[in-house]
C-alpha positions in Angstrom: 43.9 30.0 38.2 40.7 28.8 36.9 39.9 31.9 35.1 43.0 32.1 33.8 43.0 28.8 32.5 39.5 29.0 30.6 40.9 32.1 29.0 43.9 30.4 27.8 41.5 27.2 26.4 39.4 29.6 24.8 42.3 31.6 23.1 43.8 28.3 21.9 40.4 27.5 20.4 40.0 30.9 18.7 43.7 30.6 17.5 43.2 27.3 15.8 40.2 28.5 14.0 42.1 31.3 12.6 45.0 29.3 11.6 42.8 26.5 9.8 41.6 29.6 7.2 44.7 31.5 6.7 47.3 30.5 4.1 49.6 27.3 4.5 52.5 29.3 4.5 51.3 31.4 7.3 49.8 28.4 9.0 53.3 26.7 9.4 54.9 29.9 10.7 51.8 30.1 13.4 52.1 26.5 14.5 55.6 26.8 15.2 54.7 29.5 17.8 51.5 27.9 19.2 50.0 24.8 21.1 47.7 23.1 18.8 44.2 22.4 20.1 43.6 18.8 21.4 42.2 16.3 18.6 39.3 14.1 20.0 39.4 10.6 18.6 36.9 8.0 17.8 38.1 6.0 20.7 37.3 9.1 22.8 33.9 9.0 21.6 33.7 5.3 21.9 34.9 5.2 25.7 31.9 7.8 26.1 29.8 5.2 25.0 30.9 2.8 27.4 30.7 5.2 30.1 26.9 6.0 29.1 25.9 2.4 30.1 26.0 2.7 33.9 24.4 6.3 33.8 21.7 4.7 31.7 21.4 1.8 33.8 21.3 3.8 37.3 18.8 6.4 35.9 16.3 3.7 35.1 16.5 1.8 38.2 15.8 5.1 39.9 12.1 5.0 38.6 11.5 1.6 37.8 11.5 0.1 41.1 8.5 2.3 42.2 6.5 -0.1 39.8 7.6 -3.3 41.3 6.9 -2.3 45.0 2.8 -3.6 44.8 4.2 -7.2 43.1 6.9 -7.6 45.7 5.0 -6.8 48.4 2.1 -9.5 47.1 4.5 -11.9 47.3 7.2 -11.4 49.9 4.6 -9.8 52.2 7.2 -7.5 54.0 6.3 -5.4 56.9 5.6 -1.6 56.4 8.8 -1.0 57.9 10.7 -3.5 55.9 9.0 -2.0 52.5 10.3 1.4 53.4 13.8 -0.2 54.0 13.4 -2.1 50.5 12.9 1.5 48.8 15.1 3.5 51.1 18.3 1.8 51.5 19.5 2.1 48.1 19.6 5.8 48.3 20.7 5.8 51.8 24.0 3.8 50.7 24.4 5.7 47.4 24.2 9.2 49.0 26.5 7.9 51.9 29.3 6.6 49.9 29.6 9.3 46.9 32.3 11.1 48.6 34.2 8.1 49.6 34.1 6.4 46.5 35.0 9.5 44.5 38.3 10.2 46.6 38.9 6.3 46.3 38.9 6.3 42.4 41.7 9.2 42.5 43.7 6.7 44.5 43.3 3.5 43.0 42.2 4.3 39.5 38.9 5.3 38.4 38.6 2.8 35.5 39.5 -0.1 37.9 36.8 1.4 40.6 34.1 1.4 37.8 34.8 -1.9 36.5 34.7 -3.5 40.3 31.5 -1.4 40.9 30.2 -2.6 37.7 30.7 -6.5 38.8 29.2 -5.7 42.1 26.2 -4.0 40.4 25.7 -6.9 38.5 26.2 -9.6 41.4 23.7 -7.9 43.3 21.4 -7.3 40.9 21.1 -11.0 40.6 20.8 -11.6 44.1 17.8 -9.0 44.6 16.0 -10.7 41.5 15.5 -14.0 43.0 15.7 -12.9 46.8 13.1 -15.3 48.8 12.6 -13.0 51.3 12.2 -9.3 52.5 15.6 -9.3 54.5 17.5 -10.5 52.0 16.2 -8.0 49.5 17.1 -5.4 51.8 20.6 -6.7 51.9 21.1 -6.7 48.2 19.7 -3.3 47.6 22.1 -2.0 50.3 24.9 -3.7 47.9 23.6 -2.1 45.1 23.8 1.0 46.6 27.5 0.5 47.7 28.3 -0.5 44.0 26.0 2.2 42.7 28.1 4.8 44.4 31.3 3.7 42.4 29.6 4.1 39.3 28.5 7.6 39.0 31.3 9.4 40.2 33.7 7.5 38.2 31.8 8.1 35.0 31.8 11.7 35.3 35.6 11.9 36.5 36.6 9.4 33.8 34.8 12.0 31.0 37.0 14.8 32.7 40.4 12.9 32.0 39.1 11.4 28.5 38.4 14.8 26.9 40.9 17.4 27.1 39.5 19.6 24.5 37.2 22.0 26.5 34.4 21.9 23.7 34.3 18.2 23.3 34.1 17.7 27.2 31.0 20.0 27.3 29.7 17.8 24.5 30.4 14.7 26.5 29.1 16.1 29.5 25.7 17.3 27.9 25.4 13.6 26.4 25.9 12.4 29.9 23.2 14.5 31.3 20.6 13.6 28.6 21.5 10.0 28.8 20.3 10.6 32.7 17.1 12.1 32.0 16.4 10.0 29.1 16.9 6.9 31.5 14.5 8.5 33.9 11.6 8.8 31.5 12.2 5.4 30.2 12.3 3.4 33.6 8.3 3.9 34.1 7.8 2.7 30.4 10.3 -0.4 31.0 8.8 -1.4 34.2 5.3 -1.4 33.1 6.2 -3.3 29.9 8.3 -6.1 31.9 5.9 -6.5 35.0 2.6 -6.9 32.6 4.7 -10.1 31.1 7.2 -11.3 33.8 7.7 -11.3 37.5 8.8 -8.6 40.1 12.3 -9.5 39.6 12.8 -8.9 36.0 13.2 -5.2 36.9 16.5 -6.2 38.4 17.7 -8.4 35.9 17.8 -5.8 33.1 21.0 -4.8 34.7 23.1 -8.1 33.9 23.4 -7.5 30.2 24.6 -3.9 30.2 27.0 -4.6 33.1 28.4 -7.7 31.2 28.6 -5.7 27.9 30.6 -2.9 30.4 32.9 -5.2 31.8 33.5 -6.8 28.2 34.3 -3.4 26.4 35.2 -1.0 29.5 39.4 -2.4 29.8 39.9 -2.0 25.9 38.1 1.6 25.7 38.4 3.5 28.7 41.6 5.1 29.8 43.0 4.7 33.2 43.3 7.9 35.3 44.3 8.9 38.8 45.8 11.3 41.2 49.5 11.1 40.5 50.0 12.4 44.4 46.9 11.2 46.2 48.5 10.9 49.6 47.4 8.3 52.4 43.7 7.2 52.0 41.9 9.1 55.2 40.0 6.1 56.6 38.6 8.3 59.6 37.4 10.8 57.2 35.7 8.2 55.1 33.7 7.2 58.2 32.8 10.5 59.1 31.7 11.5 55.7 29.6 8.1 55.4 27.9 9.0 59.0 27.3 12.4 58.2 25.6 11.6 55.2 23.6 8.7 56.1 22.4 10.7 59.3 21.4 13.5 56.9 19.5 11.6 54.4 17.8 9.4 56.9 16.7 12.5 58.7 15.4 14.3 55.5 13.5 11.2 54.6 11.9 10.6 58.1 10.9 14.5 57.9 9.0 13.8 54.5 7.6 10.8 55.8 6.6 11.3 59.2 7.2 15.1 60.0 9.4 16.5 62.7 10.0 13.3 64.9 12.5 12.5 67.2 14.3 10.6 64.8 14.1 12.8 61.9 15.7 15.8 64.4 18.3 13.8 65.8 19.4 12.6 62.8 20.2 16.2 61.4 21.7 17.2 64.4 23.7 14.4 64.4 24.9 14.8 60.9 25.5 18.8 61.4 27.8 17.7 64.4 29.7 14.8 62.8 29.8 17.0 59.6 31.1 19.7 61.4 34.0 17.2 62.4 34.7 15.7 58.8 35.3 19.6 57.7 37.2 20.5 60.6 39.7 17.2 60.0 39.6 17.7 56.5 41.2 21.4 56.7 43.9 19.9 59.1 45.3 17.3 56.9 48.1 17.8 54.6 46.6 15.3 52.1 43.0 15.6 52.8 40.4 13.3 51.2 38.0 16.0 50.1 39.7 19.2 49.4 37.4 22.0 50.4 39.4 24.9 49.0 37.4 23.9 45.8 34.6 25.5 47.1 37.0 28.9 47.2 36.3 29.0 43.3 33.1 30.7 43.0 32.4 29.1 39.5 32.5 25.8 41.5 30.5 26.6 44.6 27.7 28.4 42.3 27.7 25.3 40.0 27.0 23.0 42.8 24.4 24.8 44.8 22.6 25.3 41.4 23.0 21.7 40.3 21.1 20.7 44.0 18.7 23.2 43.2 17.7 21.6 39.8 17.5 18.5 41.0 15.3 19.7 44.1 12.6 21.3 41.6 12.6 18.3 39.2 12.1 15.3 41.9 9.3 18.1 44.2 7.6 18.5 40.8 7.5 14.5 40.0 6.3 14.2 43.6 2.9 15.8 43.2 2.5 16.1 39.4 2.3 12.0 39.5 -0.3 11.9 42.3 -2.5 14.6 40.7 -2.4 12.9 37.3 -3.2 9.6 38.9 -5.3 10.1 41.9 -6.8 13.3 41.3 -7.4 12.7 37.4 -7.8 8.9 37.4 -4.8 8.2 34.9 -2.9 4.9 35.2 0.5 4.9 36.1 1.6 4.2 32.4 -0.6 7.1 31.0 0.9 9.3 33.8 4.5 8.6 32.8 3.4 9.0 29.0 2.1 12.6 29.9 5.2 13.4 31.6 7.4 12.3 28.6 7.3 15.6 27.0 9.0 17.3 30.0 11.5 14.5 30.2 12.2 14.9 26.3 12.9 18.5 26.6 15.1 18.0 29.4 17.2 15.9 27.2 16.9 18.6 24.8 18.0 21.4 27.2 21.0 19.2 28.3 22.2 19.0 24.5 21.3 22.3 23.8 23.2 23.9 26.6 26.4 22.3 25.1 26.3 24.9 22.4 25.1 27.9 24.4 27.7 27.5 26.8 30.3 28.5 24.1 28.4 31.5 23.2 26.7 32.7 26.7 28.3 33.8 29.9 27.7 31.1 32.7 26.2 34.1 34.7 23.6 34.8 32.2 22.9 31.1 31.0 22.3 29.9 34.3 20.1 32.8 35.5 18.0 32.4 32.6 17.9 28.5 32.9 16.8 28.7 36.5 14.1 31.5 36.0 13.0 29.4 33.3 12.3 26.6 35.6 10.7 29.1 38.1 8.4 30.1 35.5 7.1 26.7 34.9 6.4 26.2 38.5 4.3 29.3 38.5 2.1 27.8 35.6 1.1 25.2 38.5 -0.6 28.0 40.2 -3.3 27.7 37.6 -4.1 24.2 37.9 -7.8 23.5 38.5 -9.2 20.8 40.4 -10.4 19.3 37.2 -9.2 18.9 33.7 -5.6 20.1 34.4 -3.9 17.5 33.0 -2.5 20.0 30.0 -1.3 22.4 32.4 0.9 19.7 34.2 2.4 18.8 30.7 3.0 22.4 29.8 4.3 23.3 33.1 6.8 20.0 33.4 7.9 20.9 29.9 9.3 24.4 31.0 10.6 22.7 34.2 12.4 20.0 32.2 13.8 22.5 29.9 15.2 24.8 32.3 16.6 21.8 34.3 18.2 20.2 31.4 20.3 23.3 30.7 21.1 23.9 34.3 22.2 20.5 34.8 24.6 20.4 31.6 26.0 23.8 32.4 26.9 23.1 36.3 28.1 19.6 35.5 30.5 21.5 33.0 31.5 24.1 35.5 32.2 21.8 38.2 34.6 19.4 36.2 36.0 22.5 34.3 36.8 24.5 37.6 39.2 21.9 39.0 42.5 20.1 38.0 42.3 16.6 36.7 43.9 15.1 39.6 40.9 16.4 41.5 38.1 15.1 39.2 36.8 12.2 41.3 36.7 14.3 44.3 34.7 17.0 42.2 32.4 14.3 40.7 31.5 13.0 43.6 30.6 16.5 45.0 28.2 17.0 41.9 26.8 13.4 42.6 26.4 14.3 46.4 24.6 17.6 45.4 22.3 15.4 43.2 21.2 13.2 46.0 20.9 15.8 48.5 18.6 17.7 46.0 16.5 14.8 45.3 16.0 14.4 49.2 15.4 17.9 50.0 13.1 18.1 47.0 10.9 15.3 48.3 11.0 16.5 52.0 10.7 20.2 51.7 8.3 20.4 49.0 6.7 17.3 49.9 6.0 18.5 53.6 4.6 21.9 52.4 2.2 20.0 50.3 1.1 17.6 53.0 0.6 20.6 55.3 -1.3 22.6 52.9 -3.6 19.4 52.2 -4.3 18.9 55.7 -5.3 22.5 56.2 -7.6 22.5 53.3 -9.5 19.3 54.2 -13.1 19.2 55.5 -13.8 15.9 57.3 -16.9 17.0 59.2 -19.0 13.9 59.8 -16.1 11.5 59.2 -15.2 8.5 62.0 -11.8 9.9 63.5 -10.1 6.5 62.3 -11.0 7.3 58.7 -10.1 10.9 59.0 -6.7 10.2 60.4 -5.9 8.0 57.3 -7.6 10.9 55.2 -5.1 13.5 56.7 -2.3 11.5 56.0 -2.2 11.3 52.3 -4.5 11.9 49.0 -4.4 8.3 48.4 -5.7 7.5 52.2 -8.7 9.8 51.4 -9.9 7.9 48.7 -9.5 4.7 50.5 -11.4 5.9 53.2 -14.1 7.2 50.9 -14.5 4.0 49.4 -16.0 2.7 52.8 -18.3 5.5 53.2 -21.7 5.9 51.6 -21.9 7.3 48.1 -23.1 10.8 49.2 -20.5 11.0 52.2 -18.0 9.5 50.1 -18.2 11.8 47.2 -17.9 14.9 49.7 -14.8 13.6 51.0 -13.4 13.0 47.4 -14.2 16.4 46.6 -12.9 17.8 49.5 -9.6 15.8 49.1 -9.2 16.7 45.4 -9.6 20.6 46.3 -7.6 20.5 49.2 -4.4 18.9 47.3 -4.7 21.0 44.3 -4.5 23.8 46.6 -1.4 22.5 48.6 0.0 22.4 44.6 -0.5 26.0 44.2 1.4 26.7 47.6 4.1 24.4 47.2 4.5 25.8 43.5 4.7 29.2 44.8 7.4 28.2 47.2 9.4 26.3 44.5 9.0 29.5 42.4 10.5 31.8 44.9 13.3 29.6 45.8 14.4 29.1 42.3 14.0 32.9 41.6 16.8 33.6 44.7 18.7 30.8 43.1 18.7 32.4 39.8 19.4 36.1 41.0 22.2 34.5 43.3 24.1 32.5 40.3 23.7 35.5 37.8 25.3 38.0 40.6 28.2 36.2 42.0 29.1 34.5 38.6 28.9 38.0 36.9 31.3 39.4 39.4 33.7 36.4 38.9 
């Protein structure tokens, strides 16, 4: 059915172009028997501008907090576990509630959910900015995650329903993807600038004016949409979805930070069991919260998996590239952020370029080529030297960013184009859940691989055991331990740590390239047969 609809839209587009170039009399006769192509108005593009405001804000928030952690740690003095909760609780709540909020928007109205979430996001931001202690900051960050889960699926599903013309919708999705990438790049620069002049809470207060503008213009510009026959809301299913996602993301984060601990293993097992119960329940309901039949469409299922892998490699690359630039090469956070800007910029370019390529290249070839390009970027990192490798990092991340940008736009367009308008919220939530899982898996799998290779390559002969344990944990721990040793011994530890970390990057890059090569072949093979 999806392929038939796609072919019909293509035929209508071609017919419109032919009619426009024909004789007026012929046009009249042709128009009488053909459905005209939808016209995209200025109000629709203005609505897109309003929908991009929360996208920009959330993408900035994803990166700006990392710069504030040292400052808030100094003033609030949280324990190590509380500091981890300050950082992690946002993504845990966000990932756990995406599917629930996406289907809720289908029922109560996507614009209503978006504006309600915007108000909540602004209030939680103010609470976080002026939090007097770590406990209140954790609570505020949790509320930000709940509100954020209403914003991202709502923006994509509203784009799906606002732009009925497939070409205009593709351009809108490309702009959405480019805004997300641009906000991620802008976050480190904005964070550095704010923290040079203001206190740590200023990184939260930047959310308020954006939310005020959205609440002011949103009701007038953004059209309301919902599923006309949503059925009864599945509260038990929502609880199961939340529990499964929270357990899975918690297990992944624990695995990345502490290895295969009982908490990590138990969380993953719990996620699998609860997830299986959720899937079984959804299959039996007449009006399920999540229509699993969406995955029967090959375009949809391949697009979701490719979307996840694109984020997987981007986040994984950022995890070790930033460490290499700052710890091995000694760059400041601001300089490291600037060094990675060309890659983020090409991600934006790739997102916009994909909007044009989608009209000319089959999805199978486009996704296959884009994912292979990302794999090539990973392979370049195998050439990374222990010293003076900054230019290789910049070049590799440019290739990774370009490939990931094309992949993100192409997959989001395929996801939304493969489902009926009534299911836009659920489809958007699945896409965003894939994004969050990709980010968590990128850190966990590639980060764990890097850590294991790093520990295996360290030579800490003659170092006190307490210092050796700190050095084995992270590269930062090794540098801190070296600072407490005599000069000659400290230099040996630093050189060993730098060499081990760089070797770990080589191993991780090969793994990432292999995964991407498989994903490219899978996408090309399956979509080619669709």
